[in-house]
C-alpha positions, -999 to +999 in steps of 0.1 A: +282+035-053+264+004-045+250-005-010+241-041-004+218-051+025+218-087+038+186-096+058+184-129+076+147-140+083+139-168+108+110-178+129+104-150+155+137-132+145+148-105+121+184-098+117+196-070+093+232-060+086+244-033+063+275-048+046+305-026+036+302-003+005+328+001-022+333+023-051+336+002-083+342+022-115+342-008-136+310-022-120+295-033-087+318-061-077+338-068-046+337-083-011+306-070+005+312-088+039+301-119+057+271-125+078+273-153+104+242-170+121+247-189+153+224-218+157+208-226+190+190-258+185+204-268+152+171-271+132+161-235+124+154-227+088+167-194+075+160-175+044+188-153+032+178-124+009+204-101-007+192-068-022+214-045-041+201-010-042+216+019-060+222+050-038+222+074-068+200+078-099+230+082-122+238+051-139+209+032-128+200+019-161+235+008-170+249-008-139+245-044-137+233-062-105+260-072-082+272-107-085+274-127-053+277-162-039+263-178-008+284-205+009+281-226+040+309-236+065+313-251+098+299-284+088+268-273+071+260-297+041+241-274+018+238-237+009+209-221-010+221-202-040+199-176-057+202-155-088+212-119-081+182-095-077+184-059-076+158-034-064+141-017-095+149+018-086+173+038-064+164+041-028+155+078-028+137+089+003+128+123-012+106+108-038+080+098-011+078+135+002+048+143-021+029+113-010+036+118+028+026+155+024-007+147+008-014+119+032-006+142+062-029+168+050-056+143+046-053+131+082-055+168+093-087+173+075-101+140+087-094+151+124-113+183+117-142+164+102-144+142+132-144+172+156-171+188+136-193+157+136-189+153+174-196+189+181-227+190+159-211+217+136-214+190+108-245+167+104-238+130+102-239+113+068-273+105+054-286+069+058-295+067+022-268+063-003-266+085-033-279+060-057-309+050-036-317+022-062-322+048-089-306+024-115-336+000-118-314-028-134-278-036-136-259-016-162-246-034-191-214-035-210-188-007-201-213+012-182-219+022-145-245+036-123-237+072-117-259+099-102-288+079-107-285+065-143-263+042-163-236+059-182-204+051-200-190+086-196-193+099-160-180+134-150-161+137-117-146+164-095-110+161-087-096+170-053-086+206-065-120+213-079-111+204-116-137+186-136-125+152-149-144+137-178-138+100-181-148+070-201-157+036-185-130+014-202-139-019-183-163-032-157-147-061-139-172-084-122-165-109-096-163-111-058-154-073-059-169-056-089-147-027-101-156+001-127-124+011-144-125+048-155-099+066-177-095+105-179-104+114-215-073+134-216-053+101-215-067+085-245-044+056-256-039+041-221-070+020-221-052-014-221-028-005-194-055+010-171-077-019-177-048-044-168-039-026-136-076-021-125-083-059-132-053-069-111-066-045-083-100-061-084-084-094-075-062-078-049-092-062-033-108-096-026-076-106-007-076-073+012-112-077+023-104-112+034-076-098+057-101-072+071-123-101+078-151-087+058-170-117+046-197-097+029-172-080+005-173-044-006-206-036+010-221-016+038-202+016+047-175+008+021-200+011-007-207+047-003-229+052-035-247+019-031-238+006-066-224-026-056-191-017-071-157-001-064-146+026-087-110+034-098-101+064-118-068+067-138-058+102-146-026+120-154-038+149-134-023+132-103+011+141-117+007+176-104+007+162-068+045+156-066+050+119-073+017+108-059+009+075-077-025+070-062-048+084-035-079+080-014-097+113-011-122+109+018-140+142+007-153+119-021-176+103+005-189+137+017-225+149+017-226+183-001-257+193+017-238+200+049-200+196+040-185+225+020-153+207+015-169+177-002-161+171-039-197+162-046-187+128-061-205+110-031-188+077-043-163+051-030-135+056-055-097+056-057-075+078-080-044+066-096-019+079-121-020+062-156+003+033-154+026+023-182+023-009-201+055-020-183+056-048-158+083-048-130+102-075-148+101-059-184+110-025-168+141-038-151+151-058-182+148-029-205+161+002-186+167-006-150+133+010-143+138+046-132+115+061-106+096+080-133+081+047-147+048+037-130+048+000-135+016-021-132+028-035-100+035-001-086+001+011-095-018-019-081+003-019-050-005+018-043-042+011-050-042-017-024-024+007+000-050+034-005-079+009-003-067+002+033-072+038+041-106+038+025-116+008+045-103+023+078-122+055+070-154+040+059-157+018+090-143+041+117-156+075+106-181+075+078-201+045+089-201+056+126-223+086+118-224+113+145-200+093+168-170+085+146-140+066+161-108+084+162-084+076+133-059+050+139-027+065+149-004+076+121+024+051+123+000+021+126-023+034+099+005+035+074+020+003+086-013-015+080-014-001+044+021-010+037+016-045+051-015-050+029+006-043-002+028-072+010+001-096+019-017-091-014+014-099-035+026-062-042+050-057-015+081-051-038+078-014-032+082-021+005+118-030-001+126+007-004+109+018+029+123-012+047+158-004+034+156+032+044+144+022+078+173-003+083+199+022+070+187+049+094+176+028+123+197+044+149+185+079+142+148+072+131+119+080+153+094+053+157+057+058+164+059+096+162+031+120+152+049+129+120+052+108+089+085+096+074+098+068+052+118+055+081+088+052+104+067+035+076+095+009+071+097+003+109+060+000+112+057-024+083+087-046+097+069-048+132+037-059+118+053-084+094+073-097+122+041-103+142+028-124+114+060-143+108+061-149+146+028-166+143+041-189+116+067-206+137+077-243+133+078-242+095+042-229+090+035-208+059+035-171+067+006-163+043-015-191+057-008-176+092-018-141+079-050-154+066-057-172+098-046-143+121-064-115+102-043-088+118-061-061+099-094-072+112-082-072+148-066-037+145-098-024+128-122-038+153-104-029+185-116+002+202-079+008+212-054+028+191-016+025+185+003+005+211-028+003+233-040-025+209-041-058+229-020-075+202+008-051+213+001-050+249+005-087+253+040-086+239+052-060+264+081-038+256+106-066+253+084-083+226+080-050+207+117-044+209+126-079+197 
């Protein structure tokens, strides 16, 4: 069965209609319905996007994208016709459950850490970073400063206590320096890890711009004081049930007074080893099943988790003994999904938005529990606020760079709907 969603995007408006579904044994062809737009002033500009998404995994590689045409009537002189585009994988909400469970457990542990810091049961993080300028000069080649000395083979502790021996396969220098590490158990993936890590280095620059951090990856973000971000690619994440990447806040911890800390004392992100497939090559070769971690999926996930890292580093770790409460769950995840979009890796959001639209009448918004539907709704709300600011034909990305919604939300003392940017819209504005 093929389900086609038609979304109509216009300044300050978002329309979504689920068209009729039809069983087509010979292939996904048929009349999927008609969407009509009623113009008010006559000079609106609309983008019509058609996404065809398989409901079932079976046949994902063999079924062709649905053919469709777009036509104009009632005196309209032109109609935009686009090539058919299909979502890379079936929309399967269950594949998100491992990631949701992991991130929910992380939030619970963060809440306990905040309570312990405020009560004095846990001492605040030390002022000095782990490195304390121990590396007298910049490390050269594929080497990084780790536990006080330059090395090309740092040993880390994984979230479950396992030792992960790695090799530095690349050091990307630029506005955000990134050390790219590969688990020694994953020899042969050096090229794909380097490609994904390098792309993340570029995306991190954009992410910091949206956070309004003109000083780059410094201050509380740079836990170990080495002037770099670290990304570790390891197949050990496969044991975490479809978790493509993660931020482990315990990596920031101080083992002198935090028994749950990993001992890494570093600002790092973990990711599964990506394939050498890009999204386009994967779709062209086999329809791209959910088991394939494309470069874009890996980078988008890293950008998502980097948003969580920034929120934690500023709100909790950097605040010492008086950490700010975590951002509420629905907004924290909405910010992370929006960052994927703004940095150019939002294709994965098609899935969460589709699930939200399909289950909109029954989905719970802004609840205390995580879900795919809630993530899609939160993303759509934040994206709408940006699009709304880009009215009168303005470019949405330029509006996002000017608005810096992430900076506003990070620096406000308020949480959730109490943020002024929501309050000033009122209930009607949020509903629209």
